[in-house]
GUMAR-313000 format. One record per residue (C-alpha): residue number from 1; chain; x, y, z. Coordinates in steps of 0.001 Angstrom, whole numbers, padded with zeros to 6 digits. Last residue first. Layout:
+-----+-------+---------+---------+---------+
!   n ! chain !      xx !      yy !      zz !
+-----+-------+---------+---------+---------+
! NUM !     A !       X !       Y !       Z !
...
+-----+-------+---------+---------+---------+
***
This chain:
+-----+-------+---------+---------+---------+
!   n ! chain !      xx !      yy !      zz !
+-----+-------+---------+---------+---------+
! 298 !     A !  001149 !  004164 !  016419 !
! 297 !     A !  000930 !  000745 !  014432 !
! 296 !     A ! -002368 !  000388 !  012736 !
! 295 !     A ! -003881 ! -003099 !  012966 !
! 294 !     A ! -007052 ! -002029 !  014674 !
! 293 !     A ! -008636 ! -005225 !  016107 !
! 292 !     A ! -012300 ! -005372 !  016111 !
! 291 !     A ! -014371 ! -006335 !  018639 !
! 290 !     A ! -018077 ! -006821 !  018410 !
! 289 !     A ! -021093 ! -005343 !  020214 !
! 288 !     A ! -024771 ! -005899 !  021211 !
! 287 !     A ! -026115 ! -004041 !  024349 !
! 286 !     A ! -029579 ! -004876 !  025404 !
! 285 !     A ! -028397 ! -005841 !  028978 !
! 284 !     A ! -026857 ! -002368 !  029419 !
! 283 !     A ! -027404 ! -000268 !  026251 !
! 282 !     A ! -027943 ! -000520 !  022564 !
! 281 !     A ! -025459 ! -000639 !  019725 !
! 280 !     A ! -021915 ! -001566 !  019723 !
! 279 !     A ! -018683 ! -001129 !  018148 !
! 278 !     A ! -015525 ! -002458 !  020237 !
! 277 !     A ! -012126 ! -001560 !  019567 !
! 276 !     A ! -008767 ! -003389 !  019767 !
! 275 !     A ! -005177 ! -001833 !  019656 !
! 274 !     A ! -001953 ! -002210 !  017730 !
! 273 !     A !  001187 ! -000650 !  018902 !
! 272 !     A !  001311 !  002407 !  020805 !
! 271 !     A ! -001739 !  002942 !  023025 !
! 270 !     A ! -005152 !  004366 !  021606 !
! 269 !     A ! -007011 !  007189 !  023457 !
! 268 !     A ! -005728 !  010124 !  021265 !
! 267 !     A ! -005880 !  008081 !  018475 !
! 266 !     A ! -009612 !  007500 !  018715 !
! 265 !     A ! -010961 !  011326 !  018079 !
! 264 !     A ! -008172 !  011984 !  015798 !
! 263 !     A ! -009172 !  009479 !  013403 !
! 262 !     A ! -012451 !  010864 !  012877 !
! 261 !     A ! -015284 !  008379 !  012890 !
! 260 !     A ! -016940 !  006439 !  009727 !
! 259 !     A ! -019741 !  004493 !  009023 !
! 258 !     A ! -020555 !  002136 !  006066 !
! 257 !     A ! -023676 ! -000061 !  006898 !
! 256 !     A ! -024692 ! -003805 !  005564 !
! 255 !     A ! -028177 ! -004344 !  007243 !
! 254 !     A ! -029177 ! -008094 !  007835 !
! 253 !     A ! -032106 ! -010336 !  007639 !
! 252 !     A ! -032715 ! -010177 !  003556 !
! 251 !     A ! -030194 ! -007387 !  002435 !
! 250 !     A ! -030735 ! -004133 !  003888 !
! 249 !     A ! -028303 ! -001352 !  002301 !
! 248 !     A ! -026752 !  001458 !  004594 !
! 247 !     A ! -024701 !  004672 !  003791 !
! 246 !     A ! -022581 !  007170 !  005413 !
! 245 !     A ! -023582 !  006533 !  009043 !
! 244 !     A ! -021397 !  008625 !  011080 !
! 243 !     A ! -020278 !  006814 !  014238 !
! 242 !     A ! -020749 !  008121 !  017923 !
! 241 !     A ! -018019 !  007733 !  020186 !
! 240 !     A ! -019272 !  006491 !  023682 !
! 239 !     A ! -017399 !  007836 !  026640 !
! 238 !     A ! -014722 !  005017 !  027295 !
! 237 !     A ! -014660 !  001435 !  028493 !
! 236 !     A ! -011304 ! -000232 !  028594 !
! 235 !     A ! -011129 ! -003462 !  026695 !
! 234 !     A ! -008412 ! -002365 !  024442 !
! 233 !     A ! -010575 !  000669 !  023607 !
! 232 !     A ! -014727 !  000480 !  024289 !
! 231 !     A ! -017306 !  002624 !  023601 !
! 230 !     A ! -017224 !  002690 !  019623 !
! 229 !     A ! -021044 !  003945 !  018878 !
! 228 !     A ! -023562 !  002578 !  016519 !
! 227 !     A ! -026957 !  004245 !  017192 !
! 226 !     A ! -030043 !  001990 !  015937 !
! 225 !     A ! -033510 !  003274 !  015388 !
! 224 !     A ! -032900 !  004993 !  012124 !
! 223 !     A ! -031413 !  001735 !  011040 !
! 222 !     A ! -034615 ! -000056 !  010764 !
! 221 !     A ! -034016 ! -003784 !  010422 !
! 220 !     A ! -036490 ! -005912 !  008809 !
! 219 !     A ! -038702 ! -008191 !  010974 !
! 218 !     A ! -037604 ! -011744 !  011217 !
! 217 !     A ! -035849 ! -010998 !  014589 !
! 216 !     A ! -032708 ! -013026 !  014848 !
! 215 !     A ! -031116 ! -009786 !  013671 !
! 214 !     A ! -027753 ! -009686 !  011545 !
! 213 !     A ! -025916 ! -006290 !  011570 !
! 212 !     A ! -023009 ! -005933 !  009341 !
! 211 !     A ! -020536 ! -003072 !  009716 !
! 210 !     A ! -018018 ! -001874 !  007063 !
! 209 !     A ! -015690 !  000824 !  008966 !
! 208 !     A ! -014136 !  004213 !  007523 !
! 207 !     A ! -011474 !  005698 !  009896 !
! 206 !     A ! -011479 !  009342 !  009232 !
! 205 !     A ! -008973 !  012048 !  008470 !
! 204 !     A ! -006638 !  010464 !  005896 !
! 203 !     A ! -003483 !  012496 !  004959 !
! 202 !     A ! -002393 !  010893 !  001623 !
! 201 !     A ! -005555 !  009261 !  000907 !
! 200 !     A ! -005919 !  005962 ! -000873 !
! 199 !     A ! -004434 !  003771 !  001760 !
! 198 !     A ! -006889 !  004895 !  004361 !
! 197 !     A ! -009772 !  003490 !  002057 !
! 196 !     A ! -008110 !  000418 !  001535 !
! 195 !     A ! -007719 ! -000169 !  005217 !
! 194 !     A ! -011557 ! -000350 !  005452 !
! 193 !     A ! -011640 ! -001352 !  009331 !
! 192 !     A ! -014238 ! -004394 !  009521 !
! 191 !     A ! -017097 ! -004857 !  011467 !
! 190 !     A ! -019752 ! -007720 !  012769 !
! 189 !     A ! -022982 ! -007620 !  014665 !
! 188 !     A ! -024608 ! -010655 !  015648 !
! 187 !     A ! -028244 ! -012125 !  016433 !
! 186 !     A ! -028424 ! -015761 !  015243 !
! 185 !     A ! -024716 ! -016251 !  015201 !
! 184 !     A ! -023747 ! -018451 !  012500 !
! 183 !     A ! -020909 ! -016900 !  011735 !
! 182 !     A ! -019775 ! -016317 !  015149 !
! 181 !     A ! -019545 ! -020283 !  015891 !
! 180 !     A ! -015788 ! -020781 !  015935 !
! 179 !     A ! -014714 ! -024091 !  017560 !
! 178 !     A ! -011204 ! -024318 !  018797 !
! 177 !     A ! -009563 ! -027617 !  019097 !
! 176 !     A ! -006571 ! -027857 !  021747 !
! 175 !     A ! -009188 ! -029492 !  024346 !
! 174 !     A ! -010076 ! -032299 !  021697 !
! 173 !     A ! -006602 ! -033809 !  022926 !
! 172 !     A ! -005183 ! -036061 !  019831 !
! 171 !     A ! -001807 ! -034747 !  019700 !
! 170 !     A ! -000825 ! -030959 !  018414 !
! 169 !     A !  002371 ! -032157 !  016449 !
! 168 !     A !  002952 ! -028987 !  014409 !
! 167 !     A !  004446 ! -029088 !  011078 !
! 166 !     A !  006113 ! -025891 !  010319 !
! 165 !     A !  006384 ! -023481 !  007365 !
! 164 !     A !  008792 ! -020640 !  007215 !
! 163 !     A !  009410 ! -016980 !  008854 !
! 162 !     A !  006252 ! -017183 !  011062 !
! 161 !     A !  005227 ! -013155 !  011107 !
! 160 !     A !  005347 ! -010504 !  013715 !
! 159 !     A !  002739 ! -008187 !  014921 !
! 158 !     A !  002513 ! -005359 !  017428 !
! 157 !     A !  000883 ! -005040 !  020807 !
! 156 !     A !  001740 ! -002731 !  023737 !
! 155 !     A !  000979 ! -004074 !  027384 !
! 154 !     A !  004024 ! -002762 !  028983 !
! 153 !     A !  004541 !  000963 !  027757 !
! 152 !     A !  006496 !  002070 !  024600 !
! 151 !     A !  008478 !  005360 !  024637 !
! 150 !     A !  010286 !  007073 !  022259 !
! 149 !     A !  012013 !  009928 !  024054 !
! 148 !     A !  010864 !  013479 !  023297 !
! 147 !     A !  010732 !  016008 !  020514 !
! 146 !     A !  007371 !  015113 !  019278 !
! 145 !     A !  006507 !  011895 !  021179 !
! 144 !     A !  002604 !  011836 !  020853 !
! 143 !     A !  002247 !  012160 !  017061 !
! 142 !     A !  003882 !  008827 !  016101 !
! 141 !     A !  002934 !  009207 !  012520 !
! 140 !     A !  000772 !  006531 !  010980 !
! 139 !     A !  001978 !  003065 !  009854 !
! 138 !     A ! -000422 !  000815 !  008213 !
! 137 !     A ! -000930 ! -002913 !  008447 !
! 136 !     A ! -004152 ! -004553 !  006991 !
! 135 !     A ! -002423 ! -007855 !  006205 !
! 134 !     A ! -000031 ! -005975 !  003417 !
! 133 !     A ! -000413 ! -002285 !  003168 !
! 132 !     A !  002210 ! -000810 !  000874 !
! 131 !     A !  004931 !  001598 !  001502 !
! 130 !     A !  007803 ! -001032 !  001751 !
! 129 !     A !  006539 ! -004543 !  001250 !
! 128 !     A !  005307 ! -006924 !  003962 !
! 127 !     A !  005522 ! -011118 !  004299 !
! 126 !     A !  009054 ! -010697 !  005395 !
! 125 !     A !  008335 ! -008474 !  008387 !
! 124 !     A !  009305 ! -004736 !  008112 !
! 123 !     A !  010237 ! -003020 !  011508 !
! 122 !     A !  008192 ! -000407 !  013296 !
! 121 !     A !  007287 ! -002899 !  016096 !
! 120 !     A !  007998 ! -006447 !  014621 !
! 119 !     A !  008943 ! -008365 !  011893 !
! 118 !     A !  010128 ! -011984 !  011437 !
! 117 !     A !  009750 ! -015048 !  013631 !
! 116 !     A !  011360 ! -018347 !  013906 !
! 115 !     A !  009464 ! -020887 !  015701 !
! 114 !     A !  011229 ! -023079 !  018348 !
! 113 !     A !  009295 ! -026196 !  018647 !
! 112 !     A !  007626 ! -027424 !  022037 !
! 111 !     A !  004735 ! -029017 !  020919 !
! 110 !     A !  002591 ! -025928 !  021693 !
! 109 !     A !  004563 ! -023831 !  019553 !
! 108 !     A !  007371 ! -021629 !  020809 !
! 107 !     A !  008654 ! -018254 !  020067 !
! 106 !     A !  011249 ! -016689 !  017979 !
! 105 !     A !  012745 ! -013307 !  016864 !
! 104 !     A !  010551 ! -010461 !  017122 !
! 103 !     A !  012403 ! -007176 !  016311 !
! 102 !     A !  011402 ! -003851 !  017835 !
! 101 !     A !  012002 ! -000447 !  016443 !
! 100 !     A !  012676 !  002879 !  018354 !
!  99 !     A !  012321 !  006267 !  017526 !
!  98 !     A !  012980 !  009624 !  019420 !
!  97 !     A !  011526 !  012823 !  018520 !
!  96 !     A !  013182 !  015949 !  016890 !
!  95 !     A !  011533 !  018986 !  018356 !
!  94 !     A !  014415 !  021456 !  017345 !
!  93 !     A !  016789 !  019645 !  019893 !
!  92 !     A !  017269 !  015854 !  019793 !
!  91 !     A !  015351 !  012651 !  020834 !
!  90 !     A !  017291 !  009392 !  020918 !
!  89 !     A !  017470 !  007014 !  018464 !
!  88 !     A !  016943 !  003321 !  018728 !
!  87 !     A !  017318 !  000195 !  016349 !
!  86 !     A !  016714 ! -003590 !  016650 !
!  85 !     A !  015602 ! -003775 !  020213 !
!  84 !     A !  015254 ! -007415 !  021175 !
!  83 !     A !  012426 ! -010219 !  021139 !
!  82 !     A !  012412 ! -013442 !  022087 !
!  81 !     A !  008683 ! -014360 !  022548 !
!  80 !     A !  007245 ! -016103 !  025743 !
!  79 !     A !  004031 ! -018119 !  025305 !
!  78 !     A !  001066 ! -016032 !  026834 !
!  77 !     A ! -001459 ! -017082 !  023959 !
!  76 !     A ! -000804 ! -020517 !  022991 !
!  75 !     A !  000845 ! -021341 !  019563 !
!  74 !     A ! -000739 ! -024183 !  017384 !
!  73 !     A ! -003993 ! -023836 !  018613 !
!  72 !     A ! -006446 ! -025941 !  016161 !
!  71 !     A ! -009623 ! -024551 !  014210 !
!  70 !     A ! -007754 ! -025077 !  010975 !
!  69 !     A ! -004945 ! -022863 !  012289 !
!  68 !     A ! -005345 ! -021039 !  015662 !
!  67 !     A ! -002479 ! -018817 !  016990 !
!  66 !     A ! -003805 ! -017983 !  020474 !
!  65 !     A ! -003726 ! -014273 !  021413 !
!  64 !     A ! -001117 ! -011665 !  023088 !
!  63 !     A !  001918 ! -014154 !  022555 !
!  62 !     A !  004734 ! -012888 !  025078 !
!  61 !     A !  007381 ! -010278 !  025544 !
!  60 !     A !  010033 ! -008851 !  027840 !
!  59 !     A !  012611 ! -006685 !  025350 !
!  58 !     A !  016054 ! -007933 !  025016 !
!  57 !     A !  018701 ! -005292 !  024508 !
!  56 !     A !  020431 ! -005346 !  021210 !
!  55 !     A !  020422 ! -001529 !  020537 !
!  54 !     A !  020142 !  000333 !  023545 !
!  53 !     A !  017310 !  001444 !  026364 !
!  52 !     A !  018166 !  003152 !  029506 !
!  51 !     A !  021229 !  004380 !  028432 !
!  50 !     A !  020093 !  008021 !  028215 !
!  49 !     A !  016533 !  007985 !  027034 !
!  48 !     A !  014756 !  005434 !  024846 !
!  47 !     A !  011891 !  004555 !  027269 !
!  46 !     A !  010157 !  001135 !  027572 !
!  45 !     A !  007947 ! -000481 !  029801 !
!  44 !     A !  008011 ! -003992 !  030023 !
!  43 !     A !  005554 ! -007346 !  029310 !
!  42 !     A !  005468 ! -006510 !  025448 !
!  41 !     A !  002454 ! -008195 !  023540 !
!  40 !     A !  003181 ! -009969 !  020205 !
!  39 !     A !  000374 ! -010736 !  017964 !
!  38 !     A !  001502 ! -013778 !  015375 !
!  37 !     A !  000532 ! -013444 !  011682 !
!  36 !     A !  001147 ! -016520 !  009749 !
!  35 !     A !  003791 ! -015732 !  007091 !
!  34 !     A !  004734 ! -019227 !  006267 !
!  33 !     A !  002087 ! -021681 !  007230 !
!  32 !     A !  001571 ! -023929 !  010373 !
!  31 !     A !  000813 ! -027359 !  009018 !
!  30 !     A ! -001320 ! -029388 !  011521 !
!  29 !     A ! -000383 ! -032781 !  012884 !
!  28 !     A ! -002295 ! -035310 !  015147 !
!  27 !     A ! -005758 ! -034812 !  013231 !
!  26 !     A ! -008630 ! -035288 !  015368 !
!  25 !     A ! -010844 ! -038214 !  014310 !
!  24 !     A ! -013173 ! -038390 !  017040 !
!  23 !     A ! -012737 ! -034670 !  017512 !
!  22 !     A ! -014219 ! -034130 !  013920 !
!  21 !     A ! -017706 ! -035883 !  014957 !
!  20 !     A ! -018200 ! -033447 !  017658 !
!  19 !     A ! -017385 ! -030650 !  015289 !
!  18 !     A ! -019728 ! -032116 !  012851 !
!  17 !     A ! -022644 ! -032180 !  015191 !
!  16 !     A ! -021917 ! -028555 !  016272 !
!  15 !     A ! -022040 ! -027479 !  012380 !
!  14 !     A ! -025243 ! -029188 !  011808 !
!  13 !     A ! -026678 ! -027437 !  014807 !
!  12 !     A ! -025785 ! -024099 !  013728 !
!  11 !     A ! -026852 ! -024831 !  010235 !
!  10 !     A ! -030290 ! -025933 !  011265 !
!   9 !     A ! -030830 ! -022818 !  012914 !
!   8 !     A ! -029615 ! -020595 !  010063 !
!   7 !     A ! -032262 ! -022339 !  007787 !
!   6 !     A ! -034917 ! -021414 !  010260 !
!   5 !     A ! -033982 ! -018030 !  009885 !
!   4 !     A ! -034077 ! -018073 !  006186 !
!   3 !     A ! -037483 ! -019904 !  006257 !
!   2 !     A ! -038778 ! -017065 !  008265 !
!   1 !     A ! -037848 ! -014414 !  005835 !
+-----+-------+---------+---------+---------+
***
């Protein structure tokens, strides 16, 4: 176990050295592939009521997070996105809710090129197939707007896709380079939502997560002393929601855990569009957490 721990330290040092060398021969062009995902955030609130929202209206939007290809930022967070209302239906009697779809059409790369997009909120992109999960996307019922107008508050996040490949001139500025050392962290928790599990159920009741904990302490992890919780949603602290551990396997210096939480427990705290959660264990200065994007449109 000790040799494995030391190996991880050497890998970390080697990765940093390799990154420094790459800065010397920094590539001037990077290919932005077709169907690269671009997360989009709305900057205005929408309420499909009366004549407030109509088909064809523009929607204030921006890129939510950097789009990174080969460790290089090709589309920067905060870049404006051209988005429009593609379809809208007003609410009706008998509890029929209003609906709304937003299409994302274009944004701009760091070298000033106009990048065409497809897809959007409640809208299929060119990289998706109807009725299937592609890239971890699932549509759940709009449970909060029964018989009322469709609403989308500012700060809602949805995803779109680059419609074709582009060559992006990133220059030779090392500041555009991003290095991800999370895989080499000596004390880390990572997690992923098992979308396939949701797809296999007609009416899923639980979110199922695969959580991996790696400890720098070479002693085996004892899962009984760890309580996994979700304590932040979209960056906002919430009352911790405990995960139910279904199974756990210890492999060398890590524990692989399958854990679940009731969908209804989280979904009432979700905003429209895509959300983030943080799964953690420990408290205060001893809190260890990982952020996870829940790519499910509400």
